N, C-alpha and C positions, 0 to 999 in steps of 0.2 A: 760927462763921462769922458775920461781921457784914454786914448789908445797908447799903449807902450810898444815901442819897436823892440825887436829881439836884441839881446846884447850882442856885441861884436863877435864873440866866439860862436854864438848861435847863428848870427847872420852869415858868417863865413861858411858854416856847415851847410846852411840852406843854399847858398850860392854854389858851393862845391857839388851838392846833389843835383842842382838844376843844370849845371854844366855837364855833369856825367850823363844825365838823362838826355840832354840835347845832343851830345856826342853820339850816344848809342842810337838815338832816333835817326840821325843823319846816316850812320853806318848801315842801319837796317834798311833805310830807304835806298841807299846806293846798291846794296846787295839785291834788293827787290827789283830795282830797275835793270840791273845787270842780268838777273835770272830771267826777267820778262823779255828783255831784248834777245837773249840767247834762245829762249823758247820760241819766240816769234820767228827768228831767223831759221831755226831748225824746222819748224812746222812749214814755213814757206818753201824751203828746199825740198822737203818731203812731198809737197804739192806741186813741184816743178816750177816754182816761182823764184826768180832771182831778185834781190833787193840791191839796187845800184845807186850810189851817191854821185850826182853830177858834178864834175870837176872843171868843166869848161863852159864858155858862153856861146857855143856854136848853135844851140837850139833856142836862144832867146828870140822873142819874148815868151814863147810857149813853155820853155823849161829854163829855169835860172840856175846859176851856180849855187850849190847847197841844197837843191831839191833832191828828193828821192823818187826814183821810178821803180814801179813793180813790173817785172817782165815775165810774161808767161812763156816758158821755154817750149821749143818745138819738139814734136815727137812724130817722126815720119811714119811710125808704125800705126798711128791713130789709136793708141791705147790710152786709157784713162781720160782725165780732163785736159790733158795737154793739147795745145793748138798744133796745127800742121802747116807746113809751108804753103800748101795749096790755098790757105785762107788769106795770104798776103795780097794787099791792094795798094794802089797808088794813094798816098796820103797817110798810110800807116807809119807810126814811129816804131822803129825796130832797133835792136842791138846786134852788133857783130864784133868779132875780134879785129883789131887793127892789123892790116897786112904787114906793117913794119914792126909793130910791137905786139905779138900774139897774146901776151898776158893782159893787154889793155882792152877794155870794152869801149865801143863807140856807140852812141845813141843818136841816130839821124832819121830823117823822114824819107820814105820812098817817093821818088819824083818821076820815075819811069820804069816800065817793064817791057822787055823784049821777049815775047812768047816763042818766037822761032829759035832763039838762042837760049831761052830759059834763064835770062840774066836780069838782074835788078840794078838800078842806079839809085843811090841815096845821096842826100845832101843835108847839111845842117841848115836850119831856117835862116840863120844870120851869116852863113858862109857864102863867100862870093862864087865859089866853084863847086861842082858836084864831085862826089867820090868816084873812084874807078868802078866800072861795072863789075858785078860779082855774081856768082851762081846763087840761086835761091837757097841752096843747101848751106851757104856760108852764113846765112842769117841765124843768129842764136835764138832770138825770141822777139815777141811783140809787146810793146809797152801798153798796159791796160789801165794804169793808175799813176798819177803824179801827186806826190805829197810835198807841198810847198815847205821849204826850209827844213824838211825832215832829215836831210843829210847832216845838219849841224850836230845833232845828237848822235847820229850814227857814226860820223867821223870822230867825234869826241871819244866815244867808247872804243874805237879802233886805234886811237892814238896812244903813244906810250904813257902820257899823263892820265888819260882816261882809264887805261888798263890798271895803272897803279892805284888811282883813287877808287875805282869800282871793284877791284879784285884784291890787290895786294895789301892796301891799307886796312880794309875790313878784316882780312885774314890775320894780319899781324895783331890788330887790336883784339880780336876775338881770342886768338891764341894767348896773348899776354894776359887777358882777363881770366882765362881758364887756368893758366899757370899760377896767377896770384891766388885764385880760389883754392887750388890744390896745395899751395904753400901754406895758406891759412889753416886748411884742414889738417895737414901733417903737423903744423906747429901746435894746434890744439890737441892732437893725439899725443904728441910728445909731452905736452903739459900734463895731460891726464895720467900718462904713464909715470911721470915724475911724482905726481901727487900720490899715486898708489905705492910707489917705492918708499916715499918718505912720509 
């Protein structure tokens, strides 16, 4: 019994369909990952959790560049599941805003606490010198989970290329597909109208 391969036009059609299905699958997966990521970030913020990607080596070997830390933000009112500043202990890894660059978060470990002044001193595990003493209220939150290499994906979707691939490319492809479908529909309607007239 001999097996016959499809003719070249038939093979081209099969390859074209396979490529179209693969392209659509990739787009659907990118959209699903983007939606899942946005949902997780939104839910985390609603729960008082910040997701931070580590950009420096100051906390090695405990936390590497590219890791993600989950930070439970503080709530001095003691409401909900949020932590309070009174729970801070020496050895805790915490986050706070940089004194020189307020928009930048720093993740370091508490190395000492002065109860008389109510101040905390932090230090990166691999940093030679401690940070300047700060008030407990300056601490934004406490790290409760480290996700190794999780920042790679997180940073990718925040980058311009990741944003283009995850949002804009799928949107353009889906819009183009819808436009093609509408054009075929209106072309068929024009053809039907032409047949009725003649």
